[in-house]
mmCIF file as Biopython writes it, N, C-alpha, C and O atoms, coordinates in Angstrom:
data_model
#
loop_
_atom_site.group_PDB
_atom_site.id
_atom_site.type_symbol
_atom_site.label_atom_id
_atom_site.label_alt_id
_atom_site.label_comp_id
_atom_site.label_asym_id
_atom_site.label_entity_id
_atom_site.label_seq_id
_atom_site.pdbx_PDB_ins_code
_atom_site.Cartn_x
_atom_site.Cartn_y
_atom_site.Cartn_z
_atom_site.occupancy
_atom_site.B_iso_or_equiv
_atom_site.auth_seq_id
_atom_site.auth_asym_id
_atom_site.pdbx_PDB_model_num
ATOM 1   N N  . UNK A ? 1  ? -48.728 -23.606 -82.260 1.0 0.0 1  A 1 
ATOM 2   C CA . UNK A ? 1  ? -48.881 -24.773 -83.103 1.0 0.0 1  A 1 
ATOM 3   C C  . UNK A ? 1  ? -48.443 -26.031 -82.346 1.0 0.0 1  A 1 
ATOM 4   O O  . UNK A ? 1  ? -47.470 -25.990 -81.593 1.0 0.0 1  A 1 
ATOM 5   N N  . UNK A ? 2  ? -49.147 -27.133 -82.538 1.0 0.0 2  A 1 
ATOM 6   C CA . UNK A ? 2  ? -48.847 -28.379 -81.827 1.0 0.0 2  A 1 
ATOM 7   C C  . UNK A ? 2  ? -47.542 -28.993 -82.337 1.0 0.0 2  A 1 
ATOM 8   O O  . UNK A ? 2  ? -47.276 -29.032 -83.538 1.0 0.0 2  A 1 
ATOM 9   N N  . UNK A ? 3  ? -46.737 -29.469 -81.385 1.0 0.0 3  A 1 
ATOM 10  C CA . UNK A ? 3  ? -45.464 -30.099 -81.721 1.0 0.0 3  A 1 
ATOM 11  C C  . UNK A ? 3  ? -45.530 -31.553 -81.264 1.0 0.0 3  A 1 
ATOM 12  O O  . UNK A ? 3  ? -45.916 -31.824 -80.127 1.0 0.0 3  A 1 
ATOM 13  N N  . UNK A ? 4  ? -45.160 -32.489 -82.130 1.0 0.0 4  A 1 
ATOM 14  C CA . UNK A ? 4  ? -45.204 -33.892 -81.717 1.0 0.0 4  A 1 
ATOM 15  C C  . UNK A ? 4  ? -44.191 -34.184 -80.608 1.0 0.0 4  A 1 
ATOM 16  O O  . UNK A ? 4  ? -43.080 -33.655 -80.608 1.0 0.0 4  A 1 
ATOM 17  N N  . UNK A ? 5  ? -44.595 -35.034 -79.670 1.0 0.0 5  A 1 
ATOM 18  C CA . UNK A ? 5  ? -43.710 -35.380 -78.557 1.0 0.0 5  A 1 
ATOM 19  C C  . UNK A ? 5  ? -42.680 -36.394 -79.017 1.0 0.0 5  A 1 
ATOM 20  O O  . UNK A ? 5  ? -42.859 -37.086 -80.019 1.0 0.0 5  A 1 
ATOM 21  N N  . UNK A ? 6  ? -41.578 -36.462 -78.245 1.0 0.0 6  A 1 
ATOM 22  C CA . UNK A ? 6  ? -40.566 -37.457 -78.559 1.0 0.0 6  A 1 
ATOM 23  C C  . UNK A ? 6  ? -41.081 -38.841 -78.203 1.0 0.0 6  A 1 
ATOM 24  O O  . UNK A ? 6  ? -41.914 -39.003 -77.310 1.0 0.0 6  A 1 
ATOM 25  N N  . UNK A ? 7  ? -40.584 -39.808 -78.899 1.0 0.0 7  A 1 
ATOM 26  C CA . UNK A ? 7  ? -41.017 -41.185 -78.668 1.0 0.0 7  A 1 
ATOM 27  C C  . UNK A ? 7  ? -40.409 -41.722 -77.369 1.0 0.0 7  A 1 
ATOM 28  O O  . UNK A ? 7  ? -39.243 -41.460 -77.072 1.0 0.0 7  A 1 
ATOM 29  N N  . UNK A ? 8  ? -41.202 -42.475 -76.596 1.0 0.0 8  A 1 
ATOM 30  C CA . UNK A ? 8  ? -40.717 -43.105 -75.365 1.0 0.0 8  A 1 
ATOM 31  C C  . UNK A ? 8  ? -39.863 -44.301 -75.736 1.0 0.0 8  A 1 
ATOM 32  O O  . UNK A ? 8  ? -40.236 -45.098 -76.597 1.0 0.0 8  A 1 
ATOM 33  N N  . UNK A ? 9  ? -38.715 -44.424 -75.085 1.0 0.0 9  A 1 
ATOM 34  C CA . UNK A ? 9  ? -37.812 -45.525 -75.411 1.0 0.0 9  A 1 
ATOM 35  C C  . UNK A ? 9  ? -38.416 -46.862 -75.000 1.0 0.0 9  A 1 
ATOM 36  O O  . UNK A ? 9  ? -39.279 -46.920 -74.124 1.0 0.0 9  A 1 
ATOM 37  N N  . UNK A ? 10 ? -37.959 -47.929 -75.637 1.0 0.0 10 A 1 
ATOM 38  C CA . UNK A ? 10 ? -38.470 -49.270 -75.342 1.0 0.0 10 A 1 
ATOM 39  C C  . UNK A ? 10 ? -38.142 -49.671 -73.912 1.0 0.0 10 A 1 
ATOM 40  O O  . UNK A ? 10 ? -38.958 -50.314 -73.252 1.0 0.0 10 A 1 
ATOM 41  N N  . UNK A ? 11 ? -36.966 -49.304 -73.421 1.0 0.0 11 A 1 
ATOM 42  C CA . UNK A ? 11 ? -36.585 -49.696 -72.058 1.0 0.0 11 A 1 
ATOM 43  C C  . UNK A ? 11 ? -37.477 -49.009 -71.028 1.0 0.0 11 A 1 
ATOM 44  O O  . UNK A ? 11 ? -37.881 -49.629 -70.044 1.0 0.0 11 A 1 
ATOM 45  N N  . UNK A ? 12 ? -37.784 -47.735 -71.251 1.0 0.0 12 A 1 
ATOM 46  C CA . UNK A ? 12 ? -38.666 -47.001 -70.332 1.0 0.0 12 A 1 
ATOM 47  C C  . UNK A ? 12 ? -40.061 -47.621 -70.343 1.0 0.0 12 A 1 
ATOM 48  O O  . UNK A ? 12 ? -40.691 -47.773 -69.297 1.0 0.0 12 A 1 
ATOM 49  N N  . UNK A ? 13 ? -40.542 -47.980 -71.546 1.0 0.0 13 A 1 
ATOM 50  C CA . UNK A ? 13 ? -41.857 -48.592 -71.679 1.0 0.0 13 A 1 
ATOM 51  C C  . UNK A ? 13 ? -41.892 -49.935 -70.950 1.0 0.0 13 A 1 
ATOM 52  O O  . UNK A ? 13 ? -42.874 -50.263 -70.284 1.0 0.0 13 A 1 
ATOM 53  N N  . UNK A ? 14 ? -40.806 -50.713 -71.082 1.0 0.0 14 A 1 
ATOM 54  C CA . UNK A ? 14 ? -40.723 -52.030 -70.448 1.0 0.0 14 A 1 
ATOM 55  C C  . UNK A ? 14 ? -40.699 -51.907 -68.928 1.0 0.0 14 A 1 
ATOM 56  O O  . UNK A ? 14 ? -41.319 -52.708 -68.228 1.0 0.0 14 A 1 
ATOM 57  N N  . UNK A ? 15 ? -39.986 -50.909 -68.419 1.0 0.0 15 A 1 
ATOM 58  C CA . UNK A ? 15 ? -39.921 -50.680 -66.969 1.0 0.0 15 A 1 
ATOM 59  C C  . UNK A ? 15 ? -41.301 -50.368 -66.420 1.0 0.0 15 A 1 
ATOM 60  O O  . UNK A ? 15 ? -41.706 -50.925 -65.399 1.0 0.0 15 A 1 
ATOM 61  N N  . UNK A ? 16 ? -42.026 -49.482 -67.090 1.0 0.0 16 A 1 
ATOM 62  C CA . UNK A ? 16 ? -43.373 -49.116 -66.635 1.0 0.0 16 A 1 
ATOM 63  C C  . UNK A ? 16 ? -44.317 -50.300 -66.693 1.0 0.0 16 A 1 
ATOM 64  O O  . UNK A ? 16 ? -45.133 -50.489 -65.791 1.0 0.0 16 A 1 
ATOM 65  N N  . UNK A ? 17 ? -44.216 -51.097 -67.741 1.0 0.0 17 A 1 
ATOM 66  C CA . UNK A ? 17 ? -45.088 -52.259 -67.901 1.0 0.0 17 A 1 
ATOM 67  C C  . UNK A ? 17 ? -44.816 -53.283 -66.805 1.0 0.0 17 A 1 
ATOM 68  O O  . UNK A ? 17 ? -45.752 -53.838 -66.228 1.0 0.0 17 A 1 
ATOM 69  N N  . UNK A ? 18 ? -43.541 -53.538 -66.513 1.0 0.0 18 A 1 
ATOM 70  C CA . UNK A ? 18 ? -43.182 -54.499 -65.476 1.0 0.0 18 A 1 
ATOM 71  C C  . UNK A ? 18 ? -43.629 -54.018 -64.105 1.0 0.0 18 A 1 
ATOM 72  O O  . UNK A ? 18 ? -44.069 -54.819 -63.281 1.0 0.0 18 A 1 
ATOM 73  N N  . UNK A ? 19 ? -43.522 -52.722 -63.854 1.0 0.0 19 A 1 
ATOM 74  C CA . UNK A ? 19 ? -43.971 -52.164 -62.575 1.0 0.0 19 A 1 
ATOM 75  C C  . UNK A ? 19 ? -45.467 -52.389 -62.407 1.0 0.0 19 A 1 
ATOM 76  O O  . UNK A ? 19 ? -45.931 -52.722 -61.317 1.0 0.0 19 A 1 
ATOM 77  N N  . UNK A ? 20 ? -46.219 -52.207 -63.487 1.0 0.0 20 A 1 
ATOM 78  C CA . UNK A ? 20 ? -47.666 -52.413 -63.464 1.0 0.0 20 A 1 
ATOM 79  C C  . UNK A ? 20 ? -47.994 -53.879 -63.191 1.0 0.0 20 A 1 
ATOM 80  O O  . UNK A ? 20 ? -48.922 -54.182 -62.440 1.0 0.0 20 A 1 
ATOM 81  N N  . UNK A ? 21 ? -47.224 -54.798 -63.808 1.0 0.0 21 A 1 
ATOM 82  C CA . UNK A ? 21 ? -47.443 -56.229 -63.602 1.0 0.0 21 A 1 
ATOM 83  C C  . UNK A ? 21 ? -47.126 -56.630 -62.161 1.0 0.0 21 A 1 
ATOM 84  O O  . UNK A ? 21 ? -47.868 -57.401 -61.552 1.0 0.0 21 A 1 
ATOM 85  N N  . UNK A ? 22 ? -46.026 -56.108 -61.616 1.0 0.0 22 A 1 
ATOM 86  C CA . UNK A ? 22 ? -45.627 -56.442 -60.248 1.0 0.0 22 A 1 
ATOM 87  C C  . UNK A ? 22 ? -46.675 -55.958 -59.257 1.0 0.0 22 A 1 
ATOM 88  O O  . UNK A ? 22 ? -46.986 -56.647 -58.286 1.0 0.0 22 A 1 
ATOM 89  N N  . UNK A ? 23 ? -47.219 -54.768 -59.506 1.0 0.0 23 A 1 
ATOM 90  C CA . UNK A ? 23 ? -48.253 -54.231 -58.636 1.0 0.0 23 A 1 
ATOM 91  C C  . UNK A ? 23 ? -49.465 -55.160 -58.615 1.0 0.0 23 A 1 
ATOM 92  O O  . UNK A ? 23 ? -50.023 -55.419 -57.549 1.0 0.0 23 A 1 
ATOM 93  N N  . UNK A ? 24 ? -49.872 -55.656 -59.763 1.0 0.0 24 A 1 
ATOM 94  C CA . UNK A ? 24 ? -50.977 -56.597 -59.850 1.0 0.0 24 A 1 
ATOM 95  C C  . UNK A ? 24 ? -50.678 -57.894 -59.126 1.0 0.0 24 A 1 
ATOM 96  O O  . UNK A ? 24 ? -51.563 -58.487 -58.509 1.0 0.0 24 A 1 
ATOM 97  N N  . UNK A ? 25 ? -49.421 -58.336 -59.203 1.0 0.0 25 A 1 
ATOM 98  C CA . UNK A ? 25 ? -49.017 -59.570 -58.546 1.0 0.0 25 A 1 
ATOM 99  C C  . UNK A ? 25 ? -49.144 -59.444 -57.030 1.0 0.0 25 A 1 
ATOM 100 O O  . UNK A ? 25 ? -49.569 -60.391 -56.369 1.0 0.0 25 A 1 
ATOM 101 N N  . UNK A ? 26 ? -48.779 -58.280 -56.465 1.0 0.0 26 A 1 
ATOM 102 C CA . UNK A ? 26 ? -48.890 -58.084 -55.015 1.0 0.0 26 A 1 
ATOM 103 C C  . UNK A ? 26 ? -50.341 -58.047 -54.571 1.0 0.0 26 A 1 
ATOM 104 O O  . UNK A ? 26 ? -50.668 -58.557 -53.500 1.0 0.0 26 A 1 
ATOM 105 N N  . UNK A ? 27 ? -51.229 -57.449 -55.381 1.0 0.0 27 A 1 
ATOM 106 C CA . UNK A ? 27 ? -52.660 -57.478 -55.069 1.0 0.0 27 A 1 
ATOM 107 C C  . UNK A ? 27 ? -53.170 -58.910 -55.071 1.0 0.0 27 A 1 
ATOM 108 O O  . UNK A ? 27 ? -53.978 -59.293 -54.225 1.0 0.0 27 A 1 
ATOM 109 N N  . UNK A ? 28 ? -52.689 -59.703 -56.033 1.0 0.0 28 A 1 
ATOM 110 C CA . UNK A ? 28 ? -53.076 -61.114 -56.115 1.0 0.0 28 A 1 
ATOM 111 C C  . UNK A ? 28 ? -52.622 -61.872 -54.866 1.0 0.0 28 A 1 
ATOM 112 O O  . UNK A ? 28 ? -53.391 -62.654 -54.307 1.0 0.0 28 A 1 
ATOM 113 N N  . UNK A ? 29 ? -51.388 -61.650 -54.426 1.0 0.0 29 A 1 
ATOM 114 C CA . UNK A ? 29 ? -50.883 -62.340 -53.239 1.0 0.0 29 A 1 
ATOM 115 C C  . UNK A ? 29 ? -51.670 -61.959 -51.991 1.0 0.0 29 A 1 
ATOM 116 O O  . UNK A ? 29 ? -51.981 -62.827 -51.174 1.0 0.0 29 A 1 
ATOM 117 N N  . UNK A ? 30 ? -51.995 -60.687 -51.828 1.0 0.0 30 A 1 
ATOM 118 C CA . UNK A ? 30 ? -52.781 -60.247 -50.681 1.0 0.0 30 A 1 
ATOM 119 C C  . UNK A ? 30 ? -54.168 -60.894 -50.688 1.0 0.0 30 A 1 
ATOM 120 O O  . UNK A ? 30 ? -54.655 -61.337 -49.647 1.0 0.0 30 A 1 
ATOM 121 N N  . UNK A ? 31 ? -54.792 -60.945 -51.843 1.0 0.0 31 A 1 
ATOM 122 C CA . UNK A ? 31 ? -56.124 -61.548 -51.939 1.0 0.0 31 A 1 
ATOM 123 C C  . UNK A ? 31 ? -56.063 -63.037 -51.633 1.0 0.0 31 A 1 
ATOM 124 O O  . UNK A ? 31 ? -56.945 -63.570 -50.960 1.0 0.0 31 A 1 
ATOM 125 N N  . UNK A ? 32 ? -55.030 -63.709 -52.121 1.0 0.0 32 A 1 
ATOM 126 C CA . UNK A ? 32 ? -54.866 -65.138 -51.869 1.0 0.0 32 A 1 
ATOM 127 C C  . UNK A ? 32 ? -54.648 -65.412 -50.386 1.0 0.0 32 A 1 
ATOM 128 O O  . UNK A ? 32 ? -55.222 -66.344 -49.825 1.0 0.0 32 A 1 
ATOM 129 N N  . UNK A ? 33 ? -53.819 -64.597 -49.766 1.0 0.0 33 A 1 
ATOM 130 C CA . UNK A ? 33 ? -53.541 -64.749 -48.345 1.0 0.0 33 A 1 
ATOM 131 C C  . UNK A ? 33 ? -54.805 -64.540 -47.515 1.0 0.0 33 A 1 
ATOM 132 O O  . UNK A ? 33 ? -55.072 -65.293 -46.578 1.0 0.0 33 A 1 
ATOM 133 N N  . UNK A ? 34 ? -55.576 -63.521 -47.863 1.0 0.0 34 A 1 
ATOM 134 C CA . UNK A ? 34 ? -56.819 -63.239 -47.140 1.0 0.0 34 A 1 
ATOM 135 C C  . UNK A ? 34 ? -57.821 -64.371 -47.308 1.0 0.0 34 A 1 
ATOM 136 O O  . UNK A ? 34 ? -58.479 -64.768 -46.345 1.0 0.0 34 A 1 
ATOM 137 N N  . UNK A ? 35 ? -57.942 -64.894 -48.525 1.0 0.0 35 A 1 
ATOM 138 C CA . UNK A ? 35 ? -58.889 -65.990 -48.750 1.0 0.0 35 A 1 
ATOM 139 C C  . UNK A ? 35 ? -58.470 -67.249 -47.995 1.0 0.0 35 A 1 
ATOM 140 O O  . UNK A ? 35 ? -59.323 -67.986 -47.500 1.0 0.0 35 A 1 
ATOM 141 N N  . UNK A ? 36 ? -57.152 -67.502 -47.902 1.0 0.0 36 A 1 
ATOM 142 C CA . UNK A ? 36 ? -56.680 -68.656 -47.139 1.0 0.0 36 A 1 
ATOM 143 C C  . UNK A ? 36 ? -57.024 -68.503 -45.661 1.0 0.0 36 A 1 
ATOM 144 O O  . UNK A ? 36 ? -57.491 -69.448 -45.025 1.0 0.0 36 A 1 
ATOM 145 N N  . UNK A ? 37 ? -56.792 -67.312 -45.120 1.0 0.0 37 A 1 
ATOM 146 C CA . UNK A ? 37 ? -57.060 -67.101 -43.707 1.0 0.0 37 A 1 
ATOM 147 C C  . UNK A ? 37 ? -58.557 -67.170 -43.413 1.0 0.0 37 A 1 
ATOM 148 O O  . UNK A ? 37 ? -58.960 -67.642 -42.350 1.0 0.0 37 A 1 
ATOM 149 N N  . UNK A ? 38 ? -59.380 -66.701 -44.350 1.0 0.0 38 A 1 
ATOM 150 C CA . UNK A ? 38 ? -60.834 -66.789 -44.165 1.0 0.0 38 A 1 
ATOM 151 C C  . UNK A ? 38 ? -61.306 -68.242 -44.217 1.0 0.0 38 A 1 
ATOM 152 O O  . UNK A ? 38 ? -62.176 -68.645 -43.444 1.0 0.0 38 A 1 
ATOM 153 N N  . UNK A ? 39 ? -60.732 -69.021 -45.127 1.0 0.0 39 A 1 
ATOM 154 C CA . UNK A ? 39 ? -61.187 -70.404 -45.281 1.0 0.0 39 A 1 
ATOM 155 C C  . UNK A ? 39 ? -60.758 -71.275 -44.106 1.0 0.0 39 A 1 
ATOM 156 O O  . UNK A ? 39 ? -61.456 -72.228 -43.761 1.0 0.0 39 A 1 
ATOM 157 N N  . UNK A ? 40 ? -59.622 -70.964 -43.488 1.0 0.0 40 A 1 
ATOM 158 C CA . UNK A ? 40 ? -59.150 -71.764 -42.349 1.0 0.0 40 A 1 
ATOM 159 C C  . UNK A ? 40 ? -59.688 -71.239 -41.026 1.0 0.0 40 A 1 
ATOM 160 O O  . UNK A ? 40 ? -59.599 -71.927 -40.009 1.0 0.0 40 A 1 
ATOM 161 N N  . UNK A ? 41 ? -60.246 -70.030 -41.023 1.0 0.0 41 A 1 
ATOM 162 C CA . UNK A ? 41 ? -60.793 -69.460 -39.803 1.0 0.0 41 A 1 
ATOM 163 C C  . UNK A ? 41 ? -59.769 -68.730 -38.962 1.0 0.0 41 A 1 
ATOM 164 O O  . UNK A ? 41 ? -60.036 -68.409 -37.804 1.0 0.0 41 A 1 
ATOM 165 N N  . UNK A ? 42 ? -58.595 -68.460 -39.526 1.0 0.0 42 A 1 
ATOM 166 C CA . UNK A ? 42 ? -57.538 -67.760 -38.786 1.0 0.0 42 A 1 
ATOM 167 C C  . UNK A ? 42 ? -57.558 -66.255 -39.020 1.0 0.0 42 A 1 
ATOM 168 O O  . UNK A ? 42 ? -56.628 -65.555 -38.619 1.0 0.0 42 A 1 
ATOM 169 N N  . UNK A ? 43 ? -58.583 -65.762 -39.648 1.0 0.0 43 A 1 
ATOM 170 C CA . UNK A ? 43 ? -58.658 -64.340 -39.987 1.0 0.0 43 A 1 
ATOM 171 C C  . UNK A ? 43 ? -58.792 -63.497 -38.727 1.0 0.0 43 A 1 
ATOM 172 O O  . UNK A ? 43 ? -59.576 -63.811 -37.832 1.0 0.0 43 A 1 
ATOM 173 N N  . UNK A ? 44 ? -58.003 -62.409 -38.674 1.0 0.0 44 A 1 
ATOM 174 C CA . UNK A ? 44 ? -58.089 -61.487 -37.534 1.0 0.0 44 A 1 
ATOM 175 C C  . UNK A ? 44 ? -58.576 -60.120 -37.962 1.0 0.0 44 A 1 
ATOM 176 O O  . UNK A ? 44 ? -58.966 -59.315 -37.116 1.0 0.0 44 A 1 
ATOM 177 N N  . UNK A ? 45 ? -58.564 -59.840 -39.242 1.0 0.0 45 A 1 
ATOM 178 C CA . UNK A ? 45 ? -58.996 -58.534 -39.722 1.0 0.0 45 A 1 
ATOM 179 C C  . UNK A ? 45 ? -60.419 -58.569 -40.272 1.0 0.0 45 A 1 
ATOM 180 O O  . UNK A ? 45 ? -61.033 -57.517 -40.451 1.0 0.0 45 A 1 
ATOM 181 N N  . UNK A ? 46 ? -60.949 -59.748 -40.541 1.0 0.0 46 A 1 
ATOM 182 C CA . UNK A ? 46 ? -62.287 -59.906 -41.097 1.0 0.0 46 A 1 
ATOM 183 C C  . UNK A ? 46 ? -63.153 -60.721 -40.150 1.0 0.0 46 A 1 
ATOM 184 O O  . UNK A ? 46 ? -62.677 -61.671 -39.528 1.0 0.0 46 A 1 
ATOM 185 N N  . UNK A ? 47 ? -64.400 -60.359 -40.043 1.0 0.0 47 A 1 
ATOM 186 C CA . UNK A ? 47 ? -65.351 -61.152 -39.267 1.0 0.0 47 A 1 
ATOM 187 C C  . UNK A ? 47 ? -66.266 -61.859 -40.256 1.0 0.0 47 A 1 
ATOM 188 O O  . UNK A ? 47 ? -66.945 -61.216 -41.057 1.0 0.0 47 A 1 
ATOM 189 N N  . UNK A ? 48 ? -66.280 -63.175 -40.196 1.0 0.0 48 A 1 
ATOM 190 C CA . UNK A ? 48 ? -67.160 -63.903 -41.120 1.0 0.0 48 A 1 
ATOM 191 C C  . UNK A ? 48 ? -67.935 -64.950 -40.334 1.0 0.0 48 A 1 
ATOM 192 O O  . UNK A ? 48 ? -67.395 -65.591 -39.432 1.0 0.0 48 A 1 
ATOM 193 N N  . UNK A ? 49 ? -69.191 -65.116 -40.680 1.0 0.0 49 A 1 
ATOM 194 C CA . UNK A ? 49 ? -70.033 -66.118 -40.060 1.0 0.0 49 A 1 
ATOM 195 C C  . UNK A ? 49 ? -69.982 -67.409 -40.866 1.0 0.0 49 A 1 
ATOM 196 O O  . UNK A ? 49 ? -70.044 -67.390 -42.095 1.0 0.0 49 A 1 
ATOM 197 N N  . UNK A ? 50 ? -69.869 -68.525 -40.162 1.0 0.0 50 A 1 
ATOM 198 C CA . UNK A ? 50 ? -69.832 -69.791 -40.866 1.0 0.0 50 A 1 
ATOM 199 C C  . UNK A ? 50 ? -71.083 -70.577 -40.573 1.0 0.0 50 A 1 
ATOM 200 O O  . UNK A ? 50 ? -71.246 -71.687 -41.079 1.0 0.0 50 A 1 
#
């Protein structure tokens, strides 16, 4: 027979949510850095034709 699971605490939920937000923030910073380097022509990892 199915047994209901215990409820996740608010602090645990908040920790997971913040970790998810921080991860998104680092992706944003990497994308911003790459776009800056592409726009200035200082890119070393990407080849782009202008």
